[in-house]
MARGUTOR-677793 format. One record per residue (C-alpha): residue in three letters; z, y, x. Coordinates in steps of 0.2 Angstrom, whole numbers, plus 5000, padded with zeros to 4 digits. Example, Ala and Ser with C-alpha at 12.3 -4.5 7.8 and 13.67 -1.06 7.14 Angstrom:
- rest_z_y_x
- ALA_5039_4978_5062
- SER_5036_4995_5068
! end
This chain:
- rest_z_y_x
- UNK_4458_4685_4910
- UNK_4464_4689_4892
- UNK_4477_4676_4895
- UNK_4487_4685_4909
- UNK_4499_4692_4900
- UNK_4509_4710_4903
- UNK_4526_4716_4902
- UNK_4534_4714_4885
- UNK_4550_4721_4879
- UNK_4563_4708_4887
- UNK_4556_4709_4903
- UNK_4563_4726_4903
- UNK_4579_4722_4895
- UNK_4582_4708_4908
- UNK_4578_4722_4921
- UNK_4588_4732_4914
- UNK_4606_4720_4909
- UNK_4602_4719_4929
- UNK_4606_4736_4932
- UNK_4617_4739_4920
- UNK_4629_4725_4930
- UNK_4628_4728_4945
- UNK_4632_4748_4941
- UNK_4648_4741_4932
- UNK_4653_4731_4946
- UNK_4654_4749_4956
- UNK_4665_4758_4944
- UNK_4676_4742_4943
- UNK_4681_4743_4962
- UNK_4682_4761_4962
- UNK_4700_4760_4950
- UNK_4702_4744_4957
- UNK_4719_4742_4966
- UNK_4720_4759_4968
- UNK_4703_4764_4971
- UNK_4699_4770_4986
- UNK_4713_4777_4997
- UNK_4707_4779_5015
- UNK_4691_4779_5023
- UNK_4696_4762_5028
- UNK_4696_4756_5013
- UNK_4681_4763_5007
- UNK_4670_4758_5023
- UNK_4675_4740_5027
- UNK_4686_4736_5010
- UNK_4702_4737_5020
- UNK_4699_4720_5029
- UNK_4703_4708_5014
- UNK_4688_4700_5009
- UNK_4686_4683_5010
- UNK_4673_4670_5017
- UNK_4663_4668_5003
- UNK_4659_4682_4994
- UNK_4653_4691_5012
- UNK_4644_4674_5017
- UNK_4635_4678_5000
- UNK_4633_4696_5004
- UNK_4625_4695_5022
- UNK_4613_4683_5014
- UNK_4606_4695_5001
- UNK_4606_4712_5012
- UNK_4596_4699_5023
- UNK_4583_4695_5008
- UNK_4574_4711_5003
- UNK_4561_4713_4989
- UNK_4550_4708_5005
- UNK_4557_4693_5005
- UNK_4554_4686_4988
- UNK_4536_4696_4987
- UNK_4531_4694_5008
- UNK_4536_4678_5011
- UNK_4529_4664_5000
- UNK_4513_4673_5002
- UNK_4515_4674_5020
- UNK_4517_4654_5019
- UNK_4500_4654_5006
- UNK_4489_4663_5020
- UNK_4497_4654_5037
- UNK_4506_4640_5031
- UNK_4522_4631_5032
- UNK_4526_4636_5051
- UNK_4537_4648_5046
- UNK_4551_4635_5041
- UNK_4553_4633_5057
- UNK_4563_4648_5056
- UNK_4579_4636_5050
- UNK_4581_4633_5067
- UNK_4581_4649_5073
- UNK_4595_4653_5060
- UNK_4605_4639_5066
- UNK_4604_4649_5082
- UNK_4608_4666_5077
- UNK_4622_4662_5065
- UNK_4629_4652_5079
- UNK_4626_4666_5095
- UNK_4632_4679_5082
- UNK_4648_4672_5079
- UNK_4651_4664_5095
- UNK_4651_4678_5107
- UNK_4649_4696_5098
- UNK_4659_4689_5082
- UNK_4676_4686_5093
- UNK_4676_4703_5102
- UNK_4672_4715_5089
- UNK_4685_4706_5077
- UNK_4698_4707_5091
- UNK_4695_4725_5093
- UNK_4695_4730_5073
- UNK_4681_4744_5077
- UNK_4672_4750_5062
- UNK_4658_4756_5068
- UNK_4648_4744_5083
- UNK_4643_4757_5093
- UNK_4662_4763_5095
- UNK_4662_4748_5106
- UNK_4651_4755_5117
- UNK_4663_4772_5120
- UNK_4677_4760_5123
- UNK_4667_4748_5135
- UNK_4655_4760_5145
- UNK_4657_4778_5139
- UNK_4654_4790_5122
- UNK_4635_4795_5129
- UNK_4630_4778_5126
- UNK_4637_4777_5110
- UNK_4630_4793_5104
- UNK_4613_4783_5110
- UNK_4616_4769_5101
- UNK_4621_4782_5085
- UNK_4607_4792_5085
- UNK_4595_4777_5087
- UNK_4603_4767_5073
- UNK_4604_4781_5061
- UNK_4582_4786_5064
- UNK_4576_4771_5066
- UNK_4578_4752_5061
- UNK_4592_4742_5068
- UNK_4578_4728_5074
- UNK_4569_4723_5058
- UNK_4565_4726_5041
- UNK_4583_4722_5037
- UNK_4592_4736_5043
- UNK_4595_4751_5036
- UNK_4589_4767_5041
- UNK_4583_4783_5031
- UNK_4566_4777_5036
- UNK_4566_4760_5031
- UNK_4572_4761_5017
- UNK_4561_4771_5009
- UNK_4547_4758_5010
- UNK_4561_4744_5006
- UNK_4563_4756_4988
- UNK_4544_4758_4988
- UNK_4533_4746_4992
- UNK_4542_4730_4982
- UNK_4538_4746_4966
- UNK_4520_4747_4971
- UNK_4516_4726_4970
- UNK_4526_4726_4952
- UNK_4518_4739_4946
- UNK_4499_4734_4951
- UNK_4499_4716_4944
- UNK_4512_4720_4929
- UNK_4509_4739_4924
- UNK_4528_4740_4928
- UNK_4532_4757_4928
- UNK_4532_4761_4946
- UNK_4546_4781_4949
- UNK_4554_4771_4933
- UNK_4558_4757_4943
- UNK_4561_4768_4961
- UNK_4572_4780_4954
- UNK_4582_4769_4944
- UNK_4587_4757_4959
- UNK_4589_4771_4971
- UNK_4600_4781_4957
- UNK_4611_4762_4953
- UNK_4614_4759_4971
- UNK_4618_4776_4975
- UNK_4630_4776_4961
- UNK_4642_4757_4964
- UNK_4639_4762_4983
- UNK_4647_4778_4982
- UNK_4659_4773_4969
- UNK_4666_4757_4976
- UNK_4662_4757_4991
- UNK_4661_4742_5003
- UNK_4669_4731_4991
- UNK_4661_4737_4977
- UNK_4643_4732_4990
- UNK_4648_4716_4993
- UNK_4652_4708_4975
- UNK_4635_4716_4969
- UNK_4627_4706_4981
- UNK_4635_4690_4978
- UNK_4628_4694_4957
- UNK_4609_4699_4966
- UNK_4610_4682_4977
- UNK_4613_4674_4960
- UNK_4601_4682_4950
- UNK_4586_4680_4966
- UNK_4590_4660_4966
- UNK_4585_4660_4946
- UNK_4572_4674_4949
- UNK_4565_4657_4962
- UNK_4572_4644_4955
- UNK_4562_4648_4937
- UNK_4547_4651_4947
- UNK_4547_4636_4955
- UNK_4550_4622_4943
- UNK_4536_4631_4932
- UNK_4526_4629_4944
- UNK_4529_4610_4947
- UNK_4529_4607_4927
- UNK_4511_4615_4927
- UNK_4504_4605_4943
- UNK_4515_4589_4933
- UNK_4525_4586_4948
- UNK_4531_4589_4965
- UNK_4521_4576_4974
- UNK_4506_4586_4969
- UNK_4512_4601_4976
- UNK_4515_4594_4995
- UNK_4496_4582_4992
- UNK_4486_4598_4989
- UNK_4496_4609_5003
- UNK_4494_4594_5014
- UNK_4473_4593_5014
- UNK_4473_4613_5014
- UNK_4481_4612_5031
- UNK_4499_4621_5024
- UNK_4509_4609_5032
- UNK_4508_4613_5049
- UNK_4524_4612_5056
- UNK_4522_4606_5073
- UNK_4511_4619_5083
- UNK_4520_4616_5100
- UNK_4508_4628_5109
- UNK_4518_4638_5122
- UNK_4504_4653_5120
- UNK_4516_4669_5120
- UNK_4500_4678_5113
- UNK_4498_4665_5096
- UNK_4507_4674_5080
- UNK_4519_4658_5077
- UNK_4520_4644_5086
- UNK_4535_4636_5088
- UNK_4541_4643_5103
- UNK_4538_4660_5096
- UNK_4547_4656_5082
- UNK_4562_4648_5088
- UNK_4563_4660_5105
- UNK_4555_4676_5100
- UNK_4564_4673_5082
- UNK_4581_4673_5088
- UNK_4583_4687_5098
- UNK_4574_4697_5085
- UNK_4586_4690_5074
- UNK_4601_4692_5083
- UNK_4599_4709_5086
- UNK_4604_4710_5065
- UNK_4615_4696_5063
- UNK_4624_4701_5080
- UNK_4625_4721_5083
- UNK_4619_4728_5066
- UNK_4632_4739_5060
- UNK_4627_4733_5042
- UNK_4631_4716_5047
- UNK_4643_4718_5058
- UNK_4654_4729_5045
- UNK_4655_4715_5034
- UNK_4661_4698_5043
- UNK_4673_4710_5051
- UNK_4680_4716_5034
- UNK_4686_4697_5033
- UNK_4704_4696_5030
- UNK_4706_4685_5045
- UNK_4694_4679_5063
- UNK_4694_4661_5055
- UNK_4688_4670_5039
- UNK_4672_4680_5049
- UNK_4667_4667_5056
- UNK_4664_4653_5042
- UNK_4657_4667_5034
- UNK_4642_4667_5044
- UNK_4642_4648_5043
- UNK_4642_4649_5025
- UNK_4628_4662_5026
- UNK_4618_4651_5037
- UNK_4616_4638_5019
- UNK_4611_4652_5009
- UNK_4598_4657_5022
- UNK_4593_4639_5021
- UNK_4591_4638_5003
- UNK_4581_4655_5002
- UNK_4568_4647_5016
- UNK_4565_4632_5007
- UNK_4562_4642_4988
- UNK_4554_4655_4995
- UNK_4543_4637_5006
- UNK_4541_4629_4991
- UNK_4535_4646_4982
- UNK_4522_4649_4993
- UNK_4517_4630_4994
- UNK_4516_4631_4974
- UNK_4505_4648_4974
- UNK_4492_4637_4984
- UNK_4491_4623_4977
- UNK_4488_4632_4960
- UNK_4474_4643_4967
- UNK_4466_4630_4981
- UNK_4450_4631_4971
- UNK_4451_4651_4965
- UNK_4462_4663_4976
- UNK_4464_4678_4967
- UNK_4466_4689_4985
- UNK_4447_4686_4988
- UNK_4444_4687_4971
- UNK_4449_4705_4968
- UNK_4460_4701_4955
- UNK_4475_4707_4968
- UNK_4474_4719_4981
- UNK_4488_4716_4992
- UNK_4495_4697_4998
- UNK_4511_4703_4991
- UNK_4504_4704_4973
- UNK_4501_4687_4975
- UNK_4519_4679_4966
- UNK_4519_4693_4953
- UNK_4502_4688_4949
- UNK_4507_4670_4947
- UNK_4522_4675_4939
- UNK_4512_4681_4925
- UNK_4501_4668_4924
- UNK_4511_4652_4923
- UNK_4527_4661_4914
- UNK_4518_4673_4901
- UNK_4525_4662_4886
- UNK_4542_4665_4892
- UNK_4549_4680_4888
- UNK_4559_4688_4896
- UNK_4556_4677_4911
- UNK_4545_4687_4919
- UNK_4557_4703_4918
- UNK_4570_4689_4927
- UNK_4557_4687_4941
- UNK_4556_4706_4943
- UNK_4574_4708_4941
- UNK_4576_4696_4957
- UNK_4563_4706_4968
- UNK_4573_4721_4964
- UNK_4589_4713_4967
- UNK_4583_4709_4983
- UNK_4579_4731_4986
- UNK_4596_4738_4980
- UNK_4607_4722_4991
- UNK_4595_4730_5005
- UNK_4597_4747_5002
- UNK_4617_4747_4996
- UNK_4622_4740_5012
- UNK_4611_4753_5022
- UNK_4618_4767_5012
- UNK_4636_4760_5016
- UNK_4632_4757_5035
- UNK_4625_4773_5036
- UNK_4640_4780_5029
- UNK_4651_4772_5041
- UNK_4641_4776_5056
- UNK_4642_4794_5053
- UNK_4659_4795_5046
- UNK_4667_4786_5063
- UNK_4654_4790_5077
- UNK_4649_4807_5074
- UNK_4664_4814_5061
- UNK_4679_4807_5065
- UNK_4679_4812_5084
- UNK_4675_4828_5083
- UNK_4687_4832_5067
- UNK_4702_4827_5072
- UNK_4712_4835_5063
- UNK_4705_4829_5044
- UNK_4714_4816_5032
- UNK_4712_4797_5029
- UNK_4711_4804_5011
- UNK_4698_4817_5015
- UNK_4692_4806_5026
- UNK_4689_4792_5011
- UNK_4679_4807_5003
- UNK_4668_4813_5014
- UNK_4662_4795_5018
- UNK_4659_4796_4998
- UNK_4649_4812_5000
- UNK_4638_4802_5015
- UNK_4634_4790_5005
- UNK_4628_4799_4988
- UNK_4619_4809_5003
- UNK_4610_4792_5010
- UNK_4609_4787_4994
- UNK_4596_4805_4990
- UNK_4590_4803_5006
- UNK_4582_4786_5001
- UNK_4576_4792_4988
- UNK_4567_4806_4995
- UNK_4560_4793_5007
- UNK_4551_4780_4992
- UNK_4541_4796_4988
- UNK_4538_4802_5006
- UNK_4532_4783_5005
- UNK_4521_4786_4992
- UNK_4512_4800_5001
- UNK_4512_4792_5022
- UNK_4511_4774_5017
- UNK_4503_4768_5031
- UNK_4512_4782_5045
- UNK_4529_4777_5040
- UNK_4523_4759_5041
- UNK_4516_4760_5059
- UNK_4531_4771_5064
- UNK_4541_4756_5057
- UNK_4534_4743_5066
- UNK_4535_4753_5082
- UNK_4555_4758_5078
- UNK_4557_4740_5072
- UNK_4555_4737_5092
- UNK_4572_4747_5098
- UNK_4583_4732_5092
- UNK_4579_4723_5107
- UNK_4586_4736_5121
- UNK_4603_4738_5110
- UNK_4605_4720_5109
- UNK_4603_4720_5126
- UNK_4613_4734_5128
- UNK_4629_4724_5120
- UNK_4625_4710_5128
- UNK_4628_4719_5146
- UNK_4646_4726_5139
- UNK_4650_4710_5133
- UNK_4646_4696_5145
- UNK_4645_4704_5161
- UNK_4661_4711_5168
- UNK_4654_4721_5182
- UNK_4640_4729_5170
- UNK_4642_4749_5172
- UNK_4637_4764_5164
- UNK_4625_4770_5175
- UNK_4617_4752_5173
- UNK_4618_4750_5154
- UNK_4611_4767_5154
- UNK_4594_4764_5163
- UNK_4594_4747_5158
- UNK_4591_4750_5138
- UNK_4580_4769_5141
- UNK_4569_4754_5153
- UNK_4569_4741_5141
- UNK_4566_4756_5127
- UNK_4553_4762_5135
- UNK_4542_4745_5137
- UNK_4546_4742_5121
- UNK_4536_4755_5114
- UNK_4522_4754_5126
- UNK_4519_4736_5119
- UNK_4521_4741_5101
- UNK_4512_4756_5102
- UNK_4497_4748_5111
- UNK_4497_4733_5098
- UNK_4498_4747_5082
- UNK_4481_4754_5091
- UNK_4474_4738_5094
- UNK_4479_4724_5080
- UNK_4478_4705_5085
- UNK_4462_4699_5084
- UNK_4462_4684_5071
- UNK_4461_4671_5083
- UNK_4478_4674_5088
- UNK_4487_4673_5070
- UNK_4476_4660_5064
- UNK_4475_4662_5045
- UNK_4471_4648_5036
- UNK_4456_4643_5024
- UNK_4457_4648_5008
- UNK_4441_4646_4993
- UNK_4435_4657_4975
- UNK_4423_4641_4976
- UNK_4431_4635_4959
- UNK_4431_4653_4949
- UNK_4423_4660_4936
- UNK_4427_4677_4932
- UNK_4416_4690_4926
- UNK_4427_4707_4929
- UNK_4444_4704_4929
- UNK_4454_4719_4921
- UNK_4464_4723_4937
- UNK_4457_4739_4947
- UNK_4460_4737_4963
- UNK_4466_4751_4974
- UNK_4467_4750_4992
- UNK_4485_4744_4996
- UNK_4492_4760_5003
- UNK_4503_4752_5018
- UNK_4490_4747_5028
- UNK_4487_4755_5046
- UNK_4477_4767_5048
- UNK_4471_4763_5068
- UNK_4456_4752_5068
- UNK_4447_4754_5083
- UNK_4429_4750_5086
- UNK_4431_4731_5095
- UNK_4417_4735_5109
- UNK_4431_4747_5117
- UNK_4446_4734_5119
- UNK_4453_4735_5137
- UNK_4460_4720_5145
- UNK_4476_4724_5143
- UNK_4474_4725_5124
- UNK_4471_4703_5122
- UNK_4486_4698_5133
- UNK_4499_4709_5133
- UNK_4497_4720_5117
- UNK_4493_4706_5107
- UNK_4510_4698_5112
- UNK_4515_4689_5096
- UNK_4526_4701_5088
- UNK_4544_4692_5088
- UNK_4543_4695_5108
- UNK_4544_4711_5108
- UNK_4560_4709_5104
- UNK_4565_4696_5118
- UNK_4554_4708_5131
- UNK_4568_4723_5126
- UNK_4582_4711_5126
- UNK_4577_4704_5143
- UNK_4571_4717_5154
- UNK_4586_4729_5148
- UNK_4601_4713_5155
- UNK_4588_4712_5170
- UNK_4588_4730_5174
- UNK_4605_4732_5168
- UNK_4614_4719_5182
- UNK_4603_4724_5196
- UNK_4608_4744_5195
- UNK_4627_4740_5190
- UNK_4628_4730_5206
- UNK_4617_4742_5216
- UNK_4631_4757_5210
- UNK_4648_4749_5214
- UNK_4649_4739_5200
- UNK_4658_4725_5204
- UNK_4673_4736_5210
- UNK_4677_4742_5192
- UNK_4690_4735_5181
- UNK_4686_4730_5167
- UNK_4698_4727_5152
- UNK_4699_4708_5147
- UNK_4697_4713_5127
- UNK_4680_4720_5130
- UNK_4674_4702_5137
- UNK_4670_4684_5130
- UNK_4681_4675_5137
- UNK_4683_4657_5137
- UNK_4702_4660_5124
- UNK_4688_4664_5114
- UNK_4679_4649_5112
- UNK_4695_4636_5115
- UNK_4701_4643_5100
- UNK_4690_4636_5089
- UNK_4697_4619_5092
- UNK_4717_4625_5092
- UNK_4717_4635_5073
- UNK_4726_4624_5062
- UNK_4742_4621_5071
- UNK_4744_4639_5079
- UNK_4737_4649_5066
- UNK_4756_4649_5055
- UNK_4768_4650_5072
- UNK_4754_4666_5078
- UNK_4759_4677_5064
- UNK_4778_4673_5065
- UNK_4779_4675_5083
- UNK_4767_4691_5082
- UNK_4777_4701_5070
- UNK_4794_4697_5080
- UNK_4786_4703_5095
- UNK_4780_4720_5087
- UNK_4792_4732_5098
- UNK_4786_4726_5115
- UNK_4767_4723_5112
- UNK_4764_4741_5104
- UNK_4742_4737_5103
- UNK_4734_4758_5109
- UNK_4721_4750_5096
- UNK_4733_4751_5079
- UNK_4728_4732_5076
- UNK_4739_4728_5061
- UNK_4733_4715_5056
- UNK_4740_4700_5060
- UNK_4729_4686_5062
- UNK_4722_4695_5079
- UNK_4727_4686_5092
- UNK_4738_4699_5105
- UNK_4731_4685_5120
- UNK_4723_4700_5129
- UNK_4740_4712_5128
- UNK_4746_4714_5144
- UNK_4763_4709_5140
- UNK_4778_4713_5155
- UNK_4791_4696_5150
- UNK_4780_4683_5144
- UNK_4763_4690_5156
- UNK_4757_4670_5162
- UNK_4764_4660_5144
- UNK_4758_4669_5129
- UNK_4757_4659_5109
- UNK_4757_4644_5122
- UNK_4741_4648_5128
- UNK_4741_4648_5150
- UNK_4729_4667_5153
! end
């Protein structure tokens, strides 16, 4: 079709401007306020961030390019039931803010895995750390060297095949800029570039939605088409756990899967712990919820607009694009090619997603390496040296990510399969933290056995589902039509998309397990891992004398954590003063020098019964 545009100079200018602004923010934070004096400054922003930027930053890294390109295509193909995730996000934020955040914030840790050592022992901490660095902690939006390769490469490939946007130029540019500002500016640069990138993403989405509404003459027509095309399938209350997306799989399975990311994943926890008070930390999660909803709404509207515009001629079936995640770039070039620079804005928004995800990964990987592997083993290092080492680690992981992107281009399908299998590890890890925080009698033995059994079961289902992919009646793709196409032969040389799984087995030899156990909805993998870890952990702990051990109250969720939500405003000022006056008596071994910590659970001989006016 001759009417389709390619990329123009203006599009490249817009894209370059986005990279440039990100780099400048990094340079600014490298020198602002005296630079990065300690590794704490570098890794947690000196614990001085306020709620709004952190909230936007959490939203940004949740939105990788996978969200920008993948979610609209998902809605185009399977319908708007994906919107039920709005409920899931609400539950996830509630769990993270009320269960995990109070404990992590009170302990003032840099790496979430420090908690495992404080609560259990150092071997479990090592387990957690190694799992984290090698694999993804639970789902796409997470940090692992493996994953980041695909995060950089997949969108570059999709955009390249549709728009002719230079593939390796984009991969190397994003990788280098990302590494640059992470290494120079530390967490503060990561957070503020994320804020800027959220703006770009929303702008990219909005431009598509607004133009689509204009092309279709009003939003009513888009909704109407979607309704008659069966795309508004919100209410599917089928309780069958084998169905890919139903109300229950999304609300229950999705909640476990995403709590693994928001509650205990290093890249998210590291940021809300960087807030200046616990109130700001909680607020950042709740504001971030609004951001998640907004982005979900944008992606849904884009997906429905895609359907409305291509309902008679699906570009995917007509071989105009070779994979579903190329639909969005295709739409952008189709409806926005008369507006110079706007397609560039969309590509910039897809890459903003990549940048924000990769930068939080790099920072989190650096934090975990420094806090869990270097600091405990080399005690003599000064803070200044550690901050230099943190920068070195950022540089190193940035390089690893670009290398992984190159690997992804060669072994796309293998990597994708490895990822989906590793992604299931998030479940058992969430179970491990839940054991520590919610069960006072859980001990190291129980936790370890629980973790291993959860891990084994997750891997079993995961590998099974890779070898025998679920049948189409389980995933329920909706009807697409090519009736209205008048294409001679498009100008698209469709190459087979290298990011699809390799394992295909003839349908004849599917064992009985394949159709009921292995075709479990992918959202339940995490749930399964978490529940098995918790149940086994509790049983083994009780059998090995868990009730006899005495667990420090600070490592647990207490009812004061919950009640303090309601008594905030009055006691805040008083508390600060009191805590300062108490300094001589309460020498906290944790080195919590943040006045916003309530020293409620610290044992104080004199004020043992009544601390801060709260009876313990």
